[in-house]
N, C-alpha and C positions, 0 to 999 in steps of 0.2 A: 401500555399507557399509549397507540394511538387505534386501538382499535385493527389493526392490520395482523395479516397473518402471515409470516414469514418460509418461502420453498427456499433453501438451500436443496444447491444444483449440482451433483459431484462435476469435475475436472479431475482432469488426472497434473496438470500445471498451473492454476490456481484461477484462467481463463473463460469466461462463459462466451460462448458459440451461441452464431442462428440454432445452427442444431442444435447443439442439448435445452436452451429455452424451450425450443416449439412443442414438445410436448407439454409444456407448462400450458400453451398458447389455446386454454381450449374454459368453456361453459359460460365465453361471458353470454351478459341477461339475464342466464340462473338464478332465479332467488337461493337455493338453496344452497351456491357453491359464493365461498370470497372469487371477487372478482381481481384477475391482475391489473395492477397498478402500474407496477414501476420493475425496472432491475434497476438494480446496484452492482455496480465494479468495481473494485478496488487496482489505481493505479499509484504504482508499484503494487501487484495483487500482492495476497496472503506469503505463499511462496516463492514471493521475490522476481519471479516474473514480470514480464512489460508488457504489456500491451502498445501496437502498432494501429498508429492512424486508419486508418484500413478494418479492422478487426471491430474500433470504436461505434466507427461509420458502419459498418452492417448489423452492428447492437442498435447505434440508433436508426436507421430506419426503418428494419423489422415491430422494434417497439413502438415509431410515430403511428406505421402504419396501421398497428391495433391502437391506437389511439393511448395507449400508454406514454411513460418518460422513463427518464435515464439521469441516477444519481453516481454521482463518481467520484469515491474518498479516495479525496488527495491526500493523505497524511504523506505520503513519501513522494507528489506527482513529481516534487522539484527532483528528485536522484533520476524517476525517468524524462523526464527534461535532460539534464546533466546527459543521461545514458545516450540518449535520442540525438542531441542534439538539435532541439526542437527549443519555441518559445509553451510557455502556459496557454496560447491563445492555439496553439497550431493542434496541443492535444486533446482539449476542449473545443471552447464556441465552434469551433472550425471542426471540432468531427459529431457536433451535434448533441454537447451533453447540457441538457436541461440543467440543472445542479451539481451545485459544486463545490463538497467539504472543502474547500483550503488549507492542509497543510501546515502547521507551521514549529508544531511540536518540534516533530523528529528529527525539526534541522536546524536545531540551534535559540529556538525561544523556552521563553520561558514554561509558557501554559497559551494558550490558543488557537481555535482555526477561525477562519471565518469560512461564508457560507455565500456561495453568489451563487443570483438564478441570473440562465440565462435566458432563462424561456419563458416572457413577461407575461403569460398570462399565470406565471404564479406565486410575483412580487407580490402581490396584492394581499392576498391570503399567507404572508412569507412574516409578515407586521406580525399579523394576531399568536401564529401557529410558533412563533420567539417564545413572547410572554409562556407563555401555554403548559412550552415545552422549561420554564424555566430557565430560559438561555442570557434570556433581557438584563445581566448584573446590570447593578448598577456602580457606577465608575465605569461605563463601560472605557469608556474614549484608553482608560490605564491598560484597558489589554492591548485592545487597535493598537493603538501608536506604536508598538515592538515589529507590527508590519511595517509601517514605515520605514526602518533602518534595514529590515528586512530583504526592500524593494526596493532598495538603494544601492547605487553601484552593483550590483547583480551580487549582493551580499550569497543571499536565498544562493544561486549559481557555484558563489567559491566550494560557502556547505556542502554543498549537495558532488559536488563533484571530486570534494576533499574524502567525501565517508566512500567515495565509489572509488577510487584510486588506492583505498585503503582495504578497501573487501576486494579485487580487482591482485593484489599485491599477496595477500592470505591467502587467497585461489590457488594463486605460482606455490604456494608454499607445500601448501596441503595434498596437493594434487600429486607430485611427487611421494607421498606417502604411501604404501602398498594396501595400510590397512585403515584407509579411508575412502568411502563412496560417495562419493557426491547423486544426492538426487531430486536433485532440478537444476535446471540451469542457473548459473551464474550470470544473471545479466542488469542488477539493481548493488545493491549496500549489504545485501543477505545472503548468508549461504547455508543450504542447508544442505546436515551428511549425516553417515553415520559412524558411529565407531565402536574398536571394544569396548564392549562397559568398564575391566576396571581403566579402559585408559579415560572415558571419561568421570568416573567415580571421582579418580584422581586430582583430574582438573577444575571440578565444584570444591574443593580445595579451597582453593585461592579467586577462583573469577567463578562468575555469577553468567548462569545464560537460562534457555532454559530446554528441557524435554520436545518438542514435536510430537512425535509415539516415542513413546519408553517401551513399548512392543520388541521395535523393532530397533530401536535403540537409535532413534531421529535425532539431532537436533539444531537449533540454530544459532548460527554467530550471527551477528546487527552490526558494524564499522556505521563509525556516527562525528559529525562535522567534526569532533573535538581527538578521534584516532588517530595515535603518533605510531611512526612507524617502526618507535623503541617498541608497543605498546610488540605490533606486528609480530616481530620479531623476540622480543621473550614469549607469547604464546606458544610459536613457534617451534622454539627450542624446551619449551615444556612437554609440547605436546611430542615430540622425537626423542624426546628423556624418555616418557611413558610408555613410547612404542618400541621402545628396542632395552 
């Protein structure tokens, strides 16, 4: 759609580092190669881990040194802020992020994300890219007004903090089971783990969750703003019954 080439970079924990991306910073000015233009990072990452501010700054400083930009997918940004006890600004603008996709859908909103452009040089073109990308919705104000409630009285923080607490509660219960092995650090509201396939198959009869790596029996659990302690207790009770 954009005429751009996407170069995936393998990471052990979902986080890009300057060392991982440096090999891709080549062929600038050569017409036979696509030109590196931007880094794309997720906060929280796709593996539930969280970038610390200094880790983000290391990436933005490297990108800007090469005349590139950094886009942050902030679908779960609220969960990262809640976990680190930092503001949105401290994890985005203060770290040199150029463009942010500010998420709400995964933290209580019905639908919609807000694109925030911190780099003034990119703002003018964004108006046109938005329409070309079919993102200039009719009655857009009805989508946007959700953010008014979301940002009032720290509702975003309340929702994210609750989701994180529920994940911690689930983690505490699961780590006691010898059949469960965590494949990533638990830092936000996402848990990545393995357990015996018969246990997973039994759980799938009553619960919906994704395989992350089916060959390894790796699955992902995600808690949300409306997850209750009773939900966690019932899930743990089911897992324990299938494990024994």
